[in-house]
C-alpha positions, -999 to +999 in steps of 0.1 A: +135+032+096+137+033+134+171+032+150+168-005+156+163-011+119+193+011+110+215-007+136+206-040+120+213-027+086+247-014+097+255-048+112+247-062+077+270-037+062+298-047+085+293-084+078+296-078+041+325-053+043+343-058+077+375-041+066+357-007+067+337-012+100+346+014+126+360+001+159+359+031+182+327+036+202+325+073+192+328+065+155+302+037+158+278+060+175+284+089+150+279+066+120+246+052+135+233+087+141+242+098+105+224+068+090+194+073+113+191+109+101+192+100+064+171+069+065+144+081+088+119+081+059+131+049+043+112+016+049+132-015+057+109-035+034+080-026+012+058-044-014+058-038-051+026-044-072+046-065-096+065-085-071+098-065-072+096-058-035+120-034-017+145-046+008+171-022+022+195-050+029+195-059-008+203-023-017+233-026+007+243-059-009+241-045-045+262-014-036+290-034-019+289-060-046+293-035-075+310-004-062+346+001-050+335+030-028+325+028+008+288+027+013+269+058+024+234+061+037+224+079+005+233+047-013+202+033+003+179+064+003+184+071-034+173+037-046+144+039-021+133+072-037+134+056-071+114+026-058+087+049-045+084+068-078+081+035-096+054+022-073+033+055-074+037+057-112+019+023-114-008+032-088-042+048-091-060+063-062-092+046-050-120+069-041-116+079-005-145+071+019-148+109+025-173+134+013-159+147-020-174+181-013-151+184+017-120+191-005-094+194+023-105+161+039-107+144+004-072+155-005-058+145+029-073+110+026-056+106-008-023+119+006-025+096+036-032+066+013-001+075-008+020+078+023+009+044+034+020+030+000+054+048+002+060+034+037+050-001+028+020-001+051-003-009+022+000-023-013-005-001-044-033-009-068-018-013-103-031+010-130-037-020-151-065-029-127-084+004-132-119+000-146-117-002-184-141+007-212-159+039-220-177+060-194-211+047-205-198+011-203-184+017-168-217+033-157-237+004-170-214-021-152-218-001-120-256-001-124-256-038-129-235-043-098-258-021-078-288-040-090-272-072-077-267-056-043-303-046-042-321-013-049-355-019-034-353+010-010-351+047-018-317+063-020-326+086+010-332+055+031-299+039+019-281+071+030-298+071+063-288+034+070-253+039+057-238+043+092-255+011+104-245-010+074-209-001+067-202-033+048-230-027+023-222+010+021-186+002+011-197-024-015-220+002-031-192+028-031-169+004-049-196-006-073-202+031-082-165+035-087-165+005-111-142-015-088-145-052-082-165-067-053-140-077-026-164-102-012-158-123-043-123-133-031-107-142+002-084-116+017-048-125+010-034-102+037-014-124+061-029-108+092-065-111+080-072-141+057-109-134+058-127-160+036-148-152+006-180-134+016-167-124+051-155-090+063-119-081+066-106-080+102-080-060+120-067-073+154-097-097+153-123-070+149-144-066+117-133-036+095-157-011+079-137-013+047-114-039+030-077-044+029-060-030-003-046-065-010-081-079-012-093-051-035-063-058-058-071-096-057-107-089-067-097-066-095-072-092-109-100-119-108-122-097-130-095-090-156-099-110-188-074-139-192 
């Protein structure tokens, strides 16, 4: 959280428990700094793949409603740590768009994706949506997807054109990974809302890849009822 988030959270604390609110300016400033230090890595809100989203204000409410002790910043940071563990335990890492032979870059891409999940900047992909079946079945499904995308040119030509056809390149990468085609569903991300068959957009500009929420929606669509 940034200081503005922490200040808003402390205002929420004082509304719920006004009898313990500090009144002297020095005490107010000291409390704000303490909470900022502890909650620097805590998100004010964050999504959960099963809908049990994180909200720091709700952690405050639960503590004040159930505990006789004054609230401390750790009463927010500890539930946040448990929330992160739960989200990551349900998540699988998609294949990064990085050369797998470049191990440092590959690991860094996975770590950055996990940090984005922990901070709430992106949504975790549930493990339940991982490609199912045997390796042979997954390979066959990937081959069928690639055939639908078109394989009338040599692989060397496909690789050469990859930089000029980022959308098709990303669809092929997802097909090889056994993941659903994101073009089959509209993007549910509030700031994007790209229709079915259209590229995802960020700040009005087309993206080279797809929002995680759209990948999740496409995977859910392919799951058997």
